Wavefront OBJ file of the C-alpha trace (Angstrom):
o trace
v -18.140 6.964 -31.455
v -16.002 9.499 -29.562
v -17.838 10.705 -26.470
v -18.358 14.448 -26.475
v -20.577 14.830 -23.428
v -20.309 11.907 -21.011
v -17.205 11.291 -18.947
v -16.455 8.678 -16.308
v -19.241 9.962 -14.027
v -21.962 11.481 -16.158
v -21.621 14.949 -17.683
v -19.575 17.530 -15.835
v -18.040 20.944 -16.424
v -18.143 24.634 -15.566
v -21.742 25.792 -15.167
v -23.052 27.920 -18.052
v -20.256 26.736 -20.322
v -20.438 23.745 -22.646
v -21.445 21.082 -21.851
v -23.072 22.322 -18.627
v -25.460 24.767 -20.284
v -29.257 24.963 -20.061
v -29.425 24.045 -23.755
v -27.510 20.817 -23.222
v -29.482 19.995 -20.067
v -32.727 20.477 -22.007
v -31.511 18.145 -24.739
v -30.301 15.546 -22.237
v -33.815 15.485 -20.795
v -35.363 15.054 -24.236
v -32.845 12.403 -25.321
v -32.935 10.396 -22.090
v -36.716 10.634 -22.098
v -36.823 9.037 -25.555
v -34.381 6.274 -24.619
v -36.359 5.319 -21.503
v -39.816 5.721 -23.038
v -40.627 2.007 -23.101
v -44.094 0.501 -22.862
v -47.509 2.110 -22.510
v -47.383 3.167 -18.827
v -47.026 6.771 -17.659
v -43.304 7.321 -17.619
v -41.681 9.113 -14.717
v -38.340 10.588 -13.744
v -37.094 11.788 -10.360
v -34.685 14.728 -10.205
v -32.542 15.629 -7.216
v -29.849 18.272 -6.925
v -27.197 19.668 -4.655
v -27.086 23.209 -3.317
v -25.191 24.981 -6.111
v -26.846 28.071 -7.519
v -26.570 26.605 -11.011
v -28.433 23.442 -9.969
v -31.713 25.378 -10.070
v -31.002 26.589 -13.596
v -30.148 23.108 -14.837
v -33.094 21.551 -13.004
v -35.557 23.812 -14.821
v -33.967 23.015 -18.168
v -34.125 19.268 -17.538
v -37.754 19.494 -16.433
v -38.552 21.135 -19.774
v -36.695 18.405 -21.658
v -38.259 15.466 -19.838
v -41.805 16.820 -19.941
v -41.358 17.572 -23.639
v -40.433 13.896 -24.086
v -43.645 12.834 -22.347
v -42.259 11.969 -18.928
v -43.811 12.997 -15.624
v -41.185 14.677 -13.448
v -40.975 14.379 -9.659
v -38.747 17.043 -8.130
v -36.984 16.013 -4.931
v -35.108 19.236 -4.136
v -31.648 19.111 -2.536
v -30.927 15.433 -1.809
v -27.812 13.232 -1.520
v -26.902 11.292 -4.645
v -27.509 7.905 -2.942
v -30.975 9.100 -1.867
v -31.821 9.870 -5.494
v -30.663 6.389 -6.524
v -32.779 4.828 -3.750
v -35.860 6.908 -4.585
v -35.556 6.077 -8.289
v -36.271 2.472 -7.343
v -38.676 3.218 -4.500
v -40.873 5.502 -6.608
v -40.704 3.074 -9.563
v -39.283 5.735 -11.833
v -37.941 4.934 -15.283
v -34.915 7.132 -14.742
v -33.282 9.151 -11.967
v -31.237 12.332 -12.260
v -28.806 13.924 -9.827
v -27.614 17.430 -10.667
v -24.279 17.789 -8.903
v -20.542 18.082 -9.432
v -19.916 16.169 -6.206
v -16.734 17.433 -4.490
v -15.894 20.022 -7.188
v -16.056 23.790 -6.460
v -19.413 25.523 -6.815
v -18.546 26.987 -10.237
v -18.818 23.462 -11.685
v -21.857 21.254 -12.044
v -22.796 17.883 -13.450
v -25.587 15.518 -14.446
v -25.633 11.917 -13.222
v -28.233 9.524 -14.603
v -29.609 6.355 -12.982
v -31.615 3.572 -14.535
v -34.809 2.140 -12.981
v -32.674 -0.264 -10.909
v -30.910 2.673 -9.234
v -27.547 1.960 -10.859
v -25.650 4.486 -12.951
v -26.207 4.043 -16.659
v -24.016 1.709 -18.671
v -21.658 3.026 -21.340
v -24.009 1.575 -23.954
v -27.033 3.574 -22.796
v -24.971 6.736 -22.360
v -23.805 6.281 -25.956
v -27.425 6.035 -27.122
v -28.292 9.261 -25.311
v -25.182 10.983 -26.615
v -26.069 10.072 -30.220
v -29.519 11.629 -29.797
v -28.011 14.855 -28.461
v -26.683 15.565 -31.949
v -30.076 15.042 -33.652
v -33.067 17.298 -34.205
v -35.599 15.757 -31.821
v -38.409 18.258 -32.353
v -40.625 16.024 -34.480
v -40.139 13.067 -32.111
v -41.672 14.892 -29.159
v -45.334 14.138 -28.259
v -48.030 16.808 -28.318
v -51.221 17.425 -26.375
v -51.907 14.951 -23.574
v -48.715 13.093 -24.459
v -46.594 15.730 -22.778
v -45.460 15.201 -19.196
v -46.206 17.012 -15.955
v -43.891 18.270 -13.232
v -44.596 17.902 -9.511
v -42.515 18.845 -6.487
v -43.013 16.114 -3.902
v -42.777 16.426 -0.140
v -41.681 13.904 2.452
v -38.750 12.430 0.521
v -36.263 13.608 3.143
v -38.176 11.665 5.786
v -38.175 8.565 3.586
v -34.409 8.672 3.248
v -33.905 9.375 6.953
v -35.949 6.302 7.883
v -34.177 4.231 5.227
v -30.783 5.215 6.635
v -31.797 4.423 10.211
v -33.075 0.985 9.189
v -29.607 -0.006 7.995
v -28.671 -0.459 11.675
v -30.008 -2.999 14.187
v -32.837 -1.609 16.303
v -30.814 -1.872 19.502
v -28.039 0.400 18.235
v -28.033 3.854 19.815
v -25.385 6.551 19.575
v -26.271 7.839 23.023
v -23.095 9.029 24.743
v -21.253 9.806 21.482
v -20.472 13.409 20.640
v -20.471 13.501 16.843
v -19.247 16.473 14.813
v -20.456 16.412 11.226
v -19.438 18.589 8.271
v -21.965 18.421 5.430
v -19.891 20.577 3.035
v -22.840 22.989 2.660
v -24.062 20.390 0.214
v -26.870 17.960 -0.460
v -26.675 16.194 2.908
v -26.983 19.369 5.000
v -30.518 18.602 6.172
v -30.833 14.818 6.368
v -27.440 13.749 7.760
v -27.522 15.634 11.109
v -31.142 14.553 11.629
v -30.282 10.869 11.208
v -27.455 11.092 13.745
v -29.613 13.019 16.228
v -32.551 10.625 15.901
v -30.168 7.740 16.599
v -29.227 9.344 19.909
v -26.025 11.183 19.079
v -24.940 14.497 20.603
v -24.572 16.209 17.236
v -22.446 19.272 16.486
v -22.897 20.371 12.889
v -20.961 22.594 10.512
v -21.277 23.056 6.763
v -25.066 23.079 7.030
v -25.791 26.633 5.842
v -25.698 26.481 2.028
v -26.009 29.794 0.193
v -25.592 28.554 -3.377
v -21.901 29.400 -3.580
v -20.268 27.874 -0.505
v -20.605 24.164 -1.316
v -17.236 22.402 -0.682
v -15.602 25.756 0.094
v -13.111 25.221 2.929
v -15.290 22.402 4.238
v -16.325 18.822 3.600
v -14.307 15.692 2.885
v -11.937 17.440 0.474
v -11.126 20.218 2.963
v -11.325 18.669 6.451
v -9.455 21.340 8.435
v -12.690 22.966 9.588
v -13.940 19.655 10.925
v -10.616 18.925 12.617
v -10.831 22.284 14.379
v -14.418 21.620 15.446
v -13.580 18.139 16.788
v -10.790 19.671 18.874
v -12.971 22.594 19.987
v -15.927 20.552 21.239
v -13.896 17.473 22.193
v -15.961 15.282 19.917
v -15.563 11.518 19.944
v -15.640 11.458 16.142
v -15.917 13.802 13.184
v -17.710 12.899 9.940
v -16.998 14.783 6.705
v -19.278 14.394 3.688
v -18.709 15.856 0.238
v -21.039 18.054 -1.800
v -23.441 15.305 -2.867
v -22.872 13.122 0.231
v -21.727 10.030 -1.632
v -18.352 9.910 0.114
v -17.125 10.210 3.687
v -13.952 10.668 5.686
v -13.638 10.428 9.463
v -11.669 12.499 11.972
v -10.781 10.707 15.197
v -10.872 12.195 18.712
v -7.255 13.340 18.308
v -8.122 15.372 15.206
v -6.435 12.946 12.786
v -7.976 11.907 9.454
v -9.132 8.347 8.807
v -9.382 7.669 5.052
v -11.597 5.390 3.019
v -9.151 2.464 3.082
v -9.271 2.343 6.883
v -13.060 2.700 6.904
v -13.427 -0.188 4.457
v -11.173 -2.261 6.711
v -13.398 -1.480 9.724
v -16.567 -2.471 7.866
v -15.033 -5.557 6.245
v -13.693 -6.882 9.544
v -16.975 -6.256 11.370
v -19.147 -7.744 8.636
v -16.851 -10.756 8.335
v -17.068 -11.370 12.095
v -20.875 -11.217 11.808
v -20.940 -13.560 8.799
v -22.271 -10.793 6.547
v -19.304 -10.213 4.241
v -19.993 -11.660 0.799
v -17.528 -13.272 -1.642
v -14.748 -13.530 0.920
v -13.404 -10.008 0.568
v -13.937 -6.497 -0.765
v -13.369 -4.500 -3.951
v -11.120 -1.428 -4.167
v -9.180 0.379 -6.874
v -5.538 0.155 -7.833
v -4.936 3.263 -5.676
v -5.906 1.679 -2.349
v -3.018 1.228 0.050
v -1.015 -1.981 0.139
v -1.521 -1.970 3.901
v -5.243 -2.637 3.355
v -4.419 -5.625 1.176
v -2.056 -7.053 3.808
v -4.619 -6.490 6.570
v -7.255 -8.426 4.646
v -4.838 -11.217 3.725
v -4.064 -11.706 7.433
v -7.768 -12.458 7.896
v -7.909 -14.756 4.848
v -9.890 -12.149 2.939
v -9.384 -10.979 -0.629
v -8.854 -7.508 -2.044
v -10.033 -7.364 -5.647
v -8.654 -4.308 -7.449
v -10.210 -2.357 -10.326
v -9.428 0.710 -12.385
v -9.931 4.065 -10.677
v -13.588 5.081 -10.593
v -16.563 3.997 -8.513
v -18.392 2.658 -11.565
v -15.655 0.049 -12.054
v -15.843 -0.888 -8.388
v -19.621 -1.343 -8.631
v -19.332 -3.344 -11.870
v -16.898 -5.774 -10.251
v -19.058 -6.063 -7.141
v -22.117 -6.925 -9.221
v -20.286 -9.396 -11.439
v -18.624 -11.301 -8.589
v -21.060 -10.995 -5.706
v -19.172 -8.653 -3.343
v -21.165 -6.437 -0.986
v -18.404 -4.033 0.179
v -16.256 -1.915 -2.097
v -14.924 1.571 -2.504
v -12.099 4.022 -2.913
v -9.450 5.587 -0.697
v -11.273 8.912 -1.119
v -14.124 7.607 1.035
v -16.521 6.657 -1.751
v -17.763 3.410 -0.179
v -20.436 1.176 -1.724
v -22.405 -1.167 0.527
v -24.620 -3.063 -1.895
v -26.776 -4.562 0.847
v -28.198 -1.060 1.197
v -27.581 0.875 -1.992
v -26.422 0.948 -5.567
v -23.859 3.721 -5.264
v -21.565 5.282 -2.673
v -23.372 6.584 0.397
v -21.331 8.679 2.819
v -23.974 8.746 5.548
v -24.728 5.020 5.579
v -21.012 4.187 5.500
v -20.538 6.488 8.490
v -23.401 4.767 10.319
v -21.755 1.373 9.866
v -18.495 2.714 11.285
v -20.278 4.397 14.193
v -22.034 1.130 14.995
v -18.661 -0.622 15.293
v -17.333 2.198 17.492
v -20.374 1.912 19.755
v -20.280 -1.892 19.941
v -16.572 -2.070 20.745
v -16.643 0.819 23.163
v -13.154 2.028 22.339
v -11.756 5.284 21.054
v -12.134 6.028 17.367
v -8.342 6.292 16.996
v -8.108 2.626 18.030
v -11.254 1.211 16.440
v -10.822 2.903 13.049
v -7.113 2.292 12.466
v -6.996 -1.334 11.477
v -3.619 -1.324 9.710
v -0.421 0.653 9.318
v -0.472 2.269 5.863
v 2.465 1.505 3.606
v 4.315 4.695 2.578
v 2.721 5.908 -0.647
v 4.024 8.613 -2.972
v 2.129 10.168 -5.894
v 3.197 12.718 -8.517
v 1.585 14.032 -11.696
v 3.436 14.830 -14.918
v 1.784 17.079 -17.487
v 2.470 16.417 -21.161
v 1.611 18.216 -24.363
v 0.733 15.290 -26.602
v 1.895 11.998 -27.985
v 2.356 8.810 -25.978
v 5.262 9.300 -23.574
v 4.595 5.977 -21.827
v 5.442 4.172 -25.080
v 8.972 5.596 -25.282
v 11.680 2.976 -24.780
v 13.674 5.137 -22.364
v 10.571 5.576 -20.175
v 9.790 1.867 -20.273
v 13.317 1.106 -19.114
v 13.069 3.422 -16.100
v 9.646 1.983 -15.195
v 10.978 -1.569 -15.334
v 13.931 -0.587 -13.153
v 11.519 0.933 -10.619
v 9.380 -2.213 -10.530
v 12.462 -4.337 -9.915
v 13.604 -2.081 -7.062
v 10.218 -2.303 -5.348
v 10.024 -6.058 -5.878
v 7.341 -8.019 -4.074
v 7.285 -5.597 -1.141
v 5.825 -2.667 -3.079
v 3.552 -1.589 -5.931
v 3.888 0.778 -8.868
v 0.815 2.271 -10.557
v 1.165 4.509 -13.625
v -1.932 5.753 -15.399
v -2.964 8.630 -17.651
v -5.638 10.907 -16.244
v -9.063 10.477 -17.790
v -9.808 14.214 -17.716
v -6.480 16.068 -18.100
v -3.206 15.690 -20.068
v -1.530 14.209 -17.002
v 0.236 10.972 -16.192
v -0.137 9.918 -12.568
v 2.792 8.014 -11.050
v 2.187 6.294 -7.719
v 4.487 3.921 -5.848
v 4.298 2.399 -2.402
v 6.557 0.193 -0.354
v 8.099 -0.307 3.065
v 11.115 1.910 2.342
v 9.787 5.492 1.929
v 13.046 6.856 0.468
v 13.130 4.137 -2.173
v 9.489 4.776 -3.027
v 10.126 8.490 -3.490
v 13.237 7.807 -5.590
v 11.329 5.429 -7.882
v 8.559 7.985 -8.474
v 11.028 10.835 -9.038
v 13.060 8.821 -11.544
v 9.995 7.882 -13.574
v 8.667 11.445 -13.508
v 12.053 12.768 -14.684
v 12.025 10.303 -17.586
v 8.494 11.319 -18.541
v 9.330 15.021 -18.441
v 12.366 14.445 -20.649
v 10.267 12.956 -23.458
v 7.196 15.133 -22.882
v 9.046 18.448 -23.149
l 1 2 3 4 5 6 7 8 9 10 11 12 13 14 15 16 17 18 19 20 21 22 23 24 25 26 27 28 29 30 31 32 33 34 35 36 37 38 39 40 41 42 43 44 45 46 47 48 49 50 51 52 53 54 55 56 57 58 59 60 61 62 63 64 65 66 67 68 69 70 71 72 73 74 75 76 77 78 79 80 81 82 83 84 85 86 87 88 89 90 91 92 93 94 95 96 97 98 99 100 101 102 103 104 105 106 107 108 109 110 111 112 113 114 115 116 117 118 119 120 121 122 123 124 125 126 127 128 129 130 131 132 133 134 135 136 137 138 139 140 141 142 143 144 145 146 147 148 149 150 151 152 153 154 155 156 157 158 159 160 161 162 163 164 165 166 167 168 169 170 171 172 173 174 175 176 177 178 179 180 181 182 183 184 185 186 187 188 189 190 191 192 193 194 195 196 197 198 199 200 201 202 203 204 205 206 207 208 209 210 211 212 213 214 215 216 217 218 219 220 221 222 223 224 225 226 227 228 229 230 231 232 233 234 235 236 237 238 239 240 241 242 243 244 245 246 247 248 249 250 251 252 253 254 255 256 257 258 259 260 261 262 263 264 265 266 267 268 269 270 271 272 273 274 275 276 277 278 279 280 281 282 283 284 285 286 287 288 289 290 291 292 293 294 295 296 297 298 299 300 301 302 303 304 305 306 307 308 309 310 311 312 313 314 315 316 317 318 319 320 321 322 323 324 325 326 327 328 329 330 331 332 333 334 335 336 337 338 339 340 341 342 343 344 345 346 347 348 349 350 351 352 353 354 355 356 357 358 359 360 361 362 363 364 365 366 367 368 369 370 371 372 373 374 375 376 377 378 379 380 381 382 383 384 385 386 387 388 389 390 391 392 393 394 395 396 397 398 399 400 401 402 403 404 405 406 407 408 409 410 411 412 413 414 415 416 417 418 419 420 421 422 423 424 425 426 427 428 429 430 431 432 433 434 435 436 437 438 439 440 441 442 443 444 445 446 447 448
């Protein structure tokens, strides 16, 4: 069945336009409630959200849907996505919901669903829910005492704060570190600075004054200039940038330079390997992670397993093959010893612990390899299958031959737009750029 609602990361779109309307949110609550209504116990769902104005609208609609389906609803308020996943398990809920469009602008919103194990739903379960969205569910809803109740619960922020702190050894203190943090005016605005302060850090915070419309606006991991300026202004030892739902992180070193997710994964992998904690002899990343990361790991006799783009594919591979570190260049890092999804705060804590233990500058500690020059371009097309054209295939093959064993070529259609993404990397930056340009020219010629 063609999927009309669910994409690669739940349901997402412009708020108050299909599919992110109150009507759809109501029906998602009813449909998901039916799918997870198993057994005779009182069924429960936890709902968290980010700070978008539309999150309140969608939250109310989902409460109506879930209670109509006979589920008791526990409202968490603004909470990071990984906290919702953790609390779904901790509170023994049947399902967890995060209302957020992550790093997207505030005009957008989304619905992410978690199963009772705290993992995002499988394609199979999403398909079941999607099929029910097209049905008339009125006569399948319970009446009387069978309907659910909604309760706003307190203290969940404290539970997540303590959980985050317990991911570090007791002796670790950030005393003496000046830490600038940008919470993107998003879901981590309250808990993240508190965790760093309680661990002893001298915390300077920005992006912690959400007003419903300023989430991710000129702040956070997708717009780090504000954090760079703050690091330089207060002479911070490190800057930490979260995104709108706090499931990804980037770092700014003491010189005001960005450290991406590939470097952060290298820091964690090396440290955990030295401590005997790294599972499966390596880490998992996507096809977009830099070749420099792969070479760094190989030099330490560690593996880099690559997946398709998307954190769900990273997590699937980690679960299937026993890895406990994985992630994306964007800073979406999954540490399965602690959580089931990316957690920007906990990833940052692991990096800070290494910085503290080694006692060096962040620019030294967090740059574990020299990135290989990487070049990416997008080509928009109107229809058809331009990658199947013989003339395009010829140019692609020529590019692969030019790069040889010292480079990589990744070509993939976008999952959300009529775009083809062309990325190449190699030791010769001019050759890399030429290869990408030649392929993009060939694609434009057949896509016109």
